[in-house]
DOKEVO-862498 format. One record per residue: x, y, z of N, C-alpha, C in turn; residue in three letters. Coordinates in steps of 0.05 Angstrom, whole numbers, plus 5000, padded with zeros to 4 digits. Layout:
BEGIN
XYZXYZXYZALA ...
***
This chain:
BEGIN
527342210430526242440415523342480421MET 522542720421519742790426518042720401ALA 515542620406513842580383512442840375ASP 511142830352509943080342507743190359GLY 506143020371503943110388505043250413ALA 507143140425508343260448509443540441MET 510943550420512143810412510044020405THR 507943930391505744120384504444230409ALA 503844050428502544150453504344330468THR 506944260470508844430484508944710471PHE 509144720445509244980431506645130435LEU 504444990436501845130440501745260467ALA 502745120488502845230515504545480516VAL 507045460504508845690504507645920488ILE 506445860465505146070449502946210464GLY 501246050478499146170493500146360515GLY 502246280529503446450549504546710537ALA 505746680514506846920500504647110492SER 502447000482500147180474498947320498LEU 498847180521497847300545499647530554LEU 502247500551504147710559503647960543ALA 502847930518502248170502499848320513VAL 497948180525495548310535496048460561THR 498548450572499048580597498648880596ALA 498848990572498449280570495549360577ARG 493749170576490949240583490649290613ARG 492549190629492349240658493549500666LEU 494649650647496049900654494250140648ARG 493850310669492350550664493750730643PRO 492150850626493351020604493751300613THR 492651380636492751660643494851720665ASP 496751540669498851580689501551610676ARG 503151780688505851830679507651590686LEU 509751540671511551320678512751350706PRO 512751140721513951140748514950870754SER 516950860772518050600780516050430795LEU 514250570810512150420824510250290804GLU 509650430782507850320762509150090747GLY 511750110740513049900725513749660742TRP 514749710766515749490783513549370801ALA 511449520808509449430827506649430815LEU 506349480789503749490777501949690791ALA 503049910800501650120814500250020840ASP 501249800851500049690876497049650872ARG 496349520850493449510843492349230841SER 493849020848492948750843491048660866LEU 488848550858486848450877487648170887GLY 485848040903486547790915487247560895PRO 485647540874486147320855488747360840VAL 489247600829491747650815494147620834TRP 493847720859496147700877496647410885THR 494547250888494946970895496446830872TRP 495646880848497046750825499846850822MET 500347110825503047220822504847130845LEU 503847160870505647080892506146780892LEU 504046620887504546330886506346260862GLY 505846380839507546330816510446420820GLY 510846620837513546720842515046540862THR 513646450883514846290904515446010894ILE 513545890880513745610871514845610842PHE 517445590840518845620815519045360800THR 519845370775520245130759522344960771ALA 524545080781526644920793525644780818TYR 523944910834522744780857521244530849THR 519744560827518044340818519744110806PHE 522244150801523943930792525943840814THR 526844030830528843970851527643800873ALA 525143870882523943730904523443430897VAL 522143380874521843090867524442960861PRO 526443110851529043000847530342910873GLY 530043080893531143020920529642780932LEU 526942770927525442540937526342280923ALA 526942300897527842070881530541970892TYR 532342160900534942080908535242020938GLY 533642160955534042150984531642071000ASN 529342070988526941991003525742221019GLY 525142161044523542341062524742621065ALA 527342661067528342931072527443131051PRO 526743041028525843231007523343371014ALA 521743251031519143371038519243591059PHE 521743681066521943911083520644151070PHE 520544151043519344381029516344411034ALA 515044201043512144221049511744371075VAL 512844301098512544471122513744741118PRO 515944761103517145021099515245221085TYR 513845131065512045311051509445351067THR 508845171086506545211103507245431124VAL 509745411135510545611155510645891143ILE 511145911117511246171104508546311106VAL 506446161106503746291105503146471129CYS 503346371154502946561176504946781178PRO 507446721170509446941169508647151149LEU 507747071126506847271106504447421116ALA 502647281130500247411141500947641159PHE 503047611175503947811194505848011182VAL 508047911170510248081161509548241136LEU 508448091116507848231090505748451093LEU 503748391109501648591112502648841126THR 504248801147505349031161507349191144ARG 509049041129510949171112509649321089LEU 507449201078506049341057504849601067TRP 503749611091502549851101504550071104THR 506950011115509050211118510050301091VAL 510450111073511450181046509550361031ALA 506950301032505050461018504850741030ARG 504950771056504751031069507051211061ARG 509451101059511751261054512851241025HIS 511551091008512351070980514850890976GLY 515250710995517550530992516950320970TYR 518950260954518550060932520149810938ILE 522349830953524049600960524249580990THR 525049340999525349311028527749471038VAL 529649531021531849701029530949991034ALA 528850071019527650331024526550341053ASP 525250131061524250111089526550131109PHE 528649981104530949981123532150261124VAL 532350401101533450671101531650861118ARG 529050831115527351001131527150931160GLY 527350671166527050581194529450661210ARG 531850631199534350671215535850921207TYR 535051051185536551291177539451231170GLY 539850991159542650901154542950811125SER 544050991108544550911080546350661077PRO 548550631093550150391090548550131096PRO 546850131116545349891122543349831100LEU 542050041089540250001066541749891042ALA 544249981038545849891015546449591018LEU 547249501041547949221044545449041042VAL 543149151051540648991047540048961017VAL 540249181002539749170974541748990959ALA 544249020965546248860951546048560958LEU 545348500984544948220991542648100976THR 540548260973538248160957538948100928GLY 540448290916541248250888543148000886ILE 545047980904546947760904545547490907LEU 543547480925542147230929540247160906ALA 539247370892537247320871538547220845THR 540847320838542047250812542346950807MET 543546790826543646500820540946370820PRO 539046480835536346380834535046420807TYR 535646650794534746700767535946500747LEU 538546450751539846260733538745980735ALA 537845910760536745640764534145600748LEU 532645820743530245790727530945680699GLN 533045790687533945690661534845400663LEU 536245330685537145050688534744870691LEU 532744960705530344800707529044740681GLY 528844950664527644920637529344720621ILE 531944760621533644590605533544300614ARG 533544250640533443970650530843840643ALA 528643980645526043860639525743800609VAL 526543990593526143950564528143740553LEU 530543730564532443530556531543250562THR 530443220587529542950595527142870578ALA 525443060570523142990554523642970524GLY 526143030516526843020488525843250471GLY 524943470485523943700471526143900465VAL 528343870480530544060477532543970456TYR 532844110434534744020413537644010423PRO 539143830412541943810420543644030408ARG 545744100422547644290412546644580412GLY 547644730392547045020391544045070387ALA 542644880374539844920369538244940395GLY 538944770414537544780440538145040455GLY 540645130454541445380467539845610455ASP 539545610428538045820416535045820424LEU 533945580428531145560438530945690465VAL 532845630483532845740510533146040509LEU 534946140492535446430490532846560479ILE 531546430460529146550448526946570469ALA 526646370486524646380508525146620526LEU 527646650534528346870553528247140539PHE 528747150513528647400498525747500497ALA 523847310492521047390492520247500519GLY 521147360540520547450567521747730572LEU 524247770563525548030567524048260554ALA 523048210530521548420516518948480530VAL 517448280539514948320553515448470579ALA 517448390594518048520619518948800615THR 520648850595521649120589519349310584TYR 517349220569515149400561513149430583ARG 512449210596510149220614510849180644HIS 513349140650514049110678512748870691GLY 511848910716510748680732508148580720LEU 506848740704504248650692504648410674ARG 506948380661507448160643507547890659ALA 509147860679509047610694506347570709PRO 504947790715502347760728500347610710THR 500147690685498247550667499247270660VAL 501947230658502946960653502446780677ILE 502446900701501946730725499246600725SER 497246740713494546620710494746370693ALA 496146390671496446160653498045930667PHE 500046010683501645820697499945660717LYS 498345810732496645680753494845470740ALA 493445550719491545360706493045120694VAL 495245180680496644960666497944770686ALA 499144870708500444690727498444530743VAL 496344660753494444510769493044300752PHE 492244370728490844170711492643940703VAL 495044010693496843800683497743620706SER 498343730729499343570751497143380762LEU 494743480764492543310773492243070754THR 492243120728492042910709494342710710ALA 496742820713499142640714499042460739VAL 498442580762498342420787496242200785CYS 493942270774491842060771492741840753TRP 493941900730494741690712497041530723LEU 498941660736501241510747500341320769VAL 498641410787497741240808496041010797LEU 494541060776492940850764494740640751ALA 496840720738498540540723500440380742ARG 501140500764502940370783501540220805LEU 498840220805497440060825496540200850GLY 496540460850495540610873497840700892GLY 497140870912499240980930500740760945PRO 499340550955500840340970502940210953GLY 502340140928504340010911506640200904ALA 505940460902508040660895510040680918VAL 509140700943510940730966512440470971PHE 511140240968512539990973514739950952GLU 514040010926516139990905518440180909GLY 517840430917519940620922521740540946ALA 520440420967521940330990524040120982ALA 523139930965525039720957527339840940ARG 526740040924528840170908530840310925ARG 529940410949531640560967533140370986LEU 532840110982534339920998532939811022GLY 530439851026528939741048527239511040GLY 526239361060524339151054521439251055THR 521039481066518439611067518739901074GLY 516440041076516540331081517840391108VAL 517240221128518040281156521040281159ALA 522540121144525440111147526940231123ASP 525640421109526940541086527340831090SER 528640961070529141241071526641411067ALA 524341281064521841431061520841541087LEU 522041461109521441571136523941701147LEU 523641921161525942051173527041891197LEU 529641871198530841751222531141971244SER 531441891269531742091290534042291285PRO 536142191273538442361268537842571247GLU 535942521229535342701208533342921216GLN 531942881238529843061246530743351252GLN 533043391267533843671271534543811245PRO 535843681227536443801201533843871186ALA 531943681186529443721172527943961184TYR 527743981210526144191223527544461219ALA 530144471223531544731221531644831192THR 531844641173531944721145529244831137LEU 527044711146524344811140523945081152ALA 524645121177524145371191525945591180PHE 528445531176530345741166529645821137GLY 528845631121528145691093525645871092SER 523745821111521345991112522046271119ALA 523846311138524646581146526146721123LEU 527746561108529346681087527546761063ALA 525546591057523946641033522746911032LEU 521647011055520347271055522247501054LEU 524847451055526747661052527747701023MET 527047511005527947530977526547770964TYR 527947930948526648160935524348090917PRO 524547860903522347800884519747730899HIS 519947600922517547540938516347800949VAL 518047980959517048230969515848410947LEU 517048400924516048550901513248460894THR 512848190893510148080887508148160909ALA 509048160934507348240956506648540955GLY 508548710949508149000948506149070926PHE 505848900906504048970884501048930891ALA 500448820914497748790923496449060928ALA 493749060927492349320931491749380960ASP 492649220978492149281006492849051025GLY 493149101051493748891070491548681072PRO 489048761068486948561069487248351047ARG 488048441023488648261001490848061008THR 493048171021495247991028494447791049LEU 492647861068491647671087490147451074ARG 488447521055486847311041488747131025LYS 490747241012492647090997494246901014VAL 495047001038496646841056495046591065SER 492446631069490746401077490446201054VAL 490446301029490046121006492546000995ALA 494946101003497445990991497845690995LEU 496845571017497345281020496345110996PRO 494645220979493845070955496345020938ALA 498145210936500645170921502344960936TRP 502344960962503844760977502844480971THR 500244440969499244180961500244100933GLY 500444290916501644240889504444140891LEU 506044270908508844190912509043910924LEU 507243840942507243570954506743360933ALA 504943430914504343240892506843200874LEU 508343410869510743380854512743200869PHE 512943240895514643060911513742770908GLY 511142730908510042460905510842340878LEU 511042510858511842410831514842310832LEU 516442440849519142340852519242060864GLY 517442010884517241740895516141550874ILE 514241640857513241470836515341400816ALA 517141590810519341530791521041310801ALA 521541300827523041080839521640820835LEU 519040820842517440570840517240470811ALA 517240660792517040580764519640490752ALA 521840510768524440420758525840610739GLY 525140870741526441070724529341090733VAL 531141100713534041120719535041390709ARG 535141580728536141850721539141840718ALA 540342010702543242010698544642090724PRO 547142020727548742080750548842390754GLU 548042470778548042760784545742910772GLY 543742770760541542900747538842800758GLY 538542780784536142680796533742860789ALA 534143110783531943290777530543220751GLU 531843050735530542960710528742710714THR 528542610738527042360742524142390735ALA 522842610744520042640739519542700709VAL 521042870696520642900667520942630652PRO 522842470661523142200648520742030653MET 519642040677517241890684514841980667LEU 514542240664512342350647512742260619VAL 515142270608515642190581515141900576ASP 515541730597515241440594512241360596ARG 510841480615508141380621505841540608LEU 506341790601504241960592503941960562MET 501441990552501142030523502342290514PRO 503142310489504642550479503442820486GLY 500742860480499643120486499743200516PRO 499243010534499343070562502243130571LEU 504142970560506943030567507743300557ALA 506943380533507543650523506343860541GLY 503843810551502644010569504144040595LEU 505143820606506743830631509343980626VAL 510743920604513244050599512844350594PHE 510644410579510044690574509344840600GLY 507844710618507044830643509444890660ALA 511344700661513744750678515444970666ILE 515544980639517045200626515845470633THR 513245490630511845740637512245800667VAL 512345580683512845620711515545750717GLY 517445720699520045860703519946150695ALA 518246210676518246480665517146690685LEU 515146610701514046800720516046880741VAL 517246690756519246780776521746920764PRO 522546830740524846950727524347240722ALA 521947300712521247580706521147750731ALA 519847640752519647800777522347830790VAL 524047630788526747660799528347880785MET 528247890759529748090744528648370751SER 525948390753524748650761525648730789ILE 525548540807526348610835529248690837ALA 531048540823533848610824534348890812ALA 532948950790533349210777532249430794ALA 530049390808528849600825530649650849THR 531749440861533649480883536049640874CYS 537049580851539449730841538750020837PHE 536550080824535850350817535250510842VAL 533650410860532750560884535050590904ARG 536550390908538350380931541350400924ASN 541950400898544750450889544850690871VAL 543350680849543450890829542451160840TYR 540051160851538951410861540351510886VAL 541151320903542351390929545151490925GLU 546751380906549551440905550551560878TYR 548951520857549851610830548351850820VAL 545751840821544052050809541652110827HIS 542152260849539952300868537552460857PRO 537952610836535852770824534552640800THR 534952380796533852240773530852260773ALA 529652330751526752350748525552080748THR 522952060755521551790753521851660726PRO 521751820705521951700678524751580674LYS 526851720684529551610681529951360698ARG 528751360722528951130739527750880725GLN 525550920712524250700698526050600675VAL 527250790661528950720638531350560648ARG 532550650670534950500680534050230690ILE 531850210704530849950714530349760691ALA 529149850670528649680647531349570636LYS 533349740633535949650623537249450642ALA 537049500668538249310687536849050687VAL 534149050684532648790683533548620659SER 533948750636534948600613537748500618VAL 539448660630542148580637542148340655THR 540348340675540148110694539547850679ALA 537647870660536947630645539347540627LYS 540647730615543047660598545147530616VAL 545547640640547447530658546747240666GLY 544147190671543346920678543846720655ALA 543346810630543846640607546846580605VAL 548546790608551446750607552346570629ALA 551146600653551946430675551346130669PHE 549046080658548245800652550045680631VAL 550745830610552345720589555345720596PHE 556145900614559045930620560045760643GLY 558245680662559045530685557545270687LEU 558545100705557144840710554544880724ARG 552644690720550144700733550444710764ASP 552444550773552844530802553744800814GLN 555144970798555945230808553545400815ASP 551445400798549045550803547645440828ALA 547545180830546245060854547745130879ILE 550345120879551945200902551545490910ASN 551445660890551045950896548246000906LEU 546245840896543545880906543345790935GLN 544745570943544745490971546045700988LEU 548145820979549346040994547446280995LEU 546046330973544146550972542046530993GLY 541046290999539146261020540246331047GLY 542746261052544046331077544546631079VAL 545346751056545947041056543447201061TRP 541247141047538847301049537647291077ILE 538147081091537147051118538447261137LEU 540847361129542247541147541147821147GLN 539247881130537848141131535348131148ILE 534647891158532247851174532148041198PHE 534248071214534148251237533448531229PRO 534648641208534248921200531348961190ALA 530248751176527648781163525448691181VAL 525348441188523148331203522948431231ALA 525248421245525248521273524848821273ILE 525848961252525549251250522649331246GLY 520949151237518049211235516749251262LEU 517949131283516649131309518149291330PHE 520749331326522249491345524649621330THR 525149871338527450011327529750031347GLY 529749861367531749881388534549801378ARG 534649621358537349531349538649761334LEU 541249801341542750021329543649951301HIS 543450141282544150071254547049971251PRO 548850091267551650001265551949711276ARG 550449651297550549381308549349181288ALA 547149271274545949101253547949051230LEU 549449251223551449221202553649021211LEU 554449041236556548851246555348571247ALA 552848541256551648281257551348161229GLY 550548331210550348231182552948131172TRP 555148281177557848191168558647931180ALA 558147901206558847651220557147421209VAL 554547461206552847251195553647171167GLY 554247361150555047301122557647141122MET 559547221138562147081138561846801150ALA 560346781173560046521186558446331168ALA 556246431156554646251139556146151115GLY 557646331102559246251079561346051087THR 562746091109564845911118563645631124PHE 561345621138560245361145559345211120LEU 558045341101557145201078559445101060VAL 561445271056563745201040565344981053VAL 565644991079567144791094565944511091ARG 563344501089561944241086561544161057GLU 563044281039562844211011560244300998GLY 559444551005557044680995554544521003PHE 554444441028552044321040550944521060SER 548344571058547044761076546544641103SER 546944381107546644241133549444201144ILE 549844301169552544291180552344181208VAL 554544051218554543941246554644171266PRO 553244151288553244361308553544221336PHE 555444321351555844211378558144001378GLY 558843921402561043731405560043451407GLY 561843261415561142991418561442821393GLY 560942571396561342391373559042421352ASP 556742501362554442531343553242821346GLN 554543021335553443291337550843321321PRO 549243511330546843561315547443661287LEU 545843591268546143701241543843891237GLU 544444141232542344351230543044531206ILE 541144701200541344881177543445101183TYR 545345131165547545321169546445611171ALA 544345671156543245941157542346021185GLY 541145831200540245901227542545941246LEU 544745791243547145831259548246111254VAL 548446191228549446451221547546671232ALA 544846621230542946821240543146851270LEU 543646641284543946651313546446821321LEU 548646781306551046951311550447241304LEU 549047281282548247551273546647691295ASN 544647561306542947691326544547741352LEU 546347551359547947591383549647841380THR 550947871358552648111353550948361353VAL 548648351340546948591338545948681365ALA 545048491382544048561409546348661426VAL 548648511427550848601443551948861433ALA 552148901407553149151396551349381403GLY 548749341402546849551409547249641438THR 547549441456547949511484550449671488ALA 552649591474555149731477555050011465ALA 553750051442553550311429551750501445LEU 549650391457547950561474549450651499GLU 551050471510552650551534554650771527ARG 555650751502557650961493556251211484LEU 553651211481552151441472552451511443GLY 552951301426553251341397550451391385VAL 550051621372547351681361546651501338PRO 544051481334542951321311541551511292ARG 540951421268539551591248536651631255GLY 535451821241532651891246530851671235ALA 528751601250526751411241524351561229ASP 523851491203521751631188519251461183LEU 519051231197516951031189514451051206THR 514351201227511951221245511450961260ASP 513350781260513050531275514050571303LEU 513050401323514050431350517050371352PRO 518350511370521250461373521850221389SER 519850111403520349861418517749701419ARG 518049451426515649281428513949371451LEU 511349391447509549471469507349271472THR 506449241496504349051502501749221507VAL 499749171491497249321495495649191517ARG 494949351537493349251559490449321556ARG 488749141565485849191563485149411584ARG 483449581577482649791597481349671621PRO 481849801644480649711669477649781668GLU 476049591676473149631676471949651704THR 473649591724472649591752471249341760GLY 470949151742469748901749471648671743ALA 471548471760473348241756472348061734SER 474147931720473247741700472347481713ASN 470347351701469347101713471446881711PRO 
***
């Protein structure tokens, strides 16, 4: 059971975040009419500091902060794929997000499916991009609730039975109200609180844990023995040669997939310009360092002899905090992780609602919907998404949400050709992209399900096939079909839709002007 100091600190952190959400109305101009751009993108007005906090708070979720150390606790080195993965995201964001923001701002696009609609002139392709985004986002939203519940249960802050469920519902209800009223501005102001709380609490926890366990050397040696080795060199704390292809492809494929998620793009579109996004992309590795420290805590939990329940490795770090930390600091950590779930959950529900309104409701149900009506529908859908996440958590097993989120990462990667490649060339035919998407979705789902919902699958023949990320295999098939299909459709003379984006239709190489003098 939690002591009084821990509970009081936890409630103070949650109360502070709630009070900040109320102040979100101060970020809203009073002289503008209601619009989906204003509600979902904060009028594209966020500067570098706000964008850094929002984008970092959206990418680095509460479940990430529990799953990565949980994986380190159970498996050792493979868990740290998340560190290079989030580093790879930074240069990709520097290039892709800035270019996509420029096109979206010029043409008034709010979702990535809007861009696909304008780039290829294909409503069906835009529809599958939007629906894939919604489908991949919903289990991710449910995982935020699971992260909160796992952390609070391990720390003894979550009441047993119906009382605990009511606490969880109350947390999400407050988030739903703030998001309904203020849109993206609510998670934006909460993200500032999240950044301060997580950075401060994690720094303090790491310092105290290392001091109590005897320093980094003692932590790694103790963890190595727990994982069955006599030292670090012969333990699971180092990657074996057989694990390296899976580690590399999972990091690379996850980085490509992350920038396709609607909630990440929504946070990026809210910036006030491409220069802001470039600055933020350069500064995002600070959040990666934070994630690496959480992974270190998973190793520390091993060294400290924490015994997580069967199938509940994600509770190892909360149990470590509860064991070693004084009550107020433990309450601060649990509160920070809880707030850490509220930011991405809010942005995910906004992104899913915006995709539905722009690319399903307006496109196929009510093409003449006024901006005010679009906002009203988006607000209702965002609340529905949160209610659906709560029902999912209470109605299904935790493992079901995890399995669907693994599939979601494979699915969202299949829109990469239409979105990312489409930013640089329009040569791929929309019908070929649709066919490639269908093949990638089917192949990725088959591979993951066949391996018992493992995202790492064997590839190639022989006694020891390579183990690589299923999403990349599906993406390779997707691209093959898209390129071959484009060649076939061009040969048949099948027309494509009109391109409204002002982007080049093919990749071009800019040559330096001739000066008449040779270079030294």
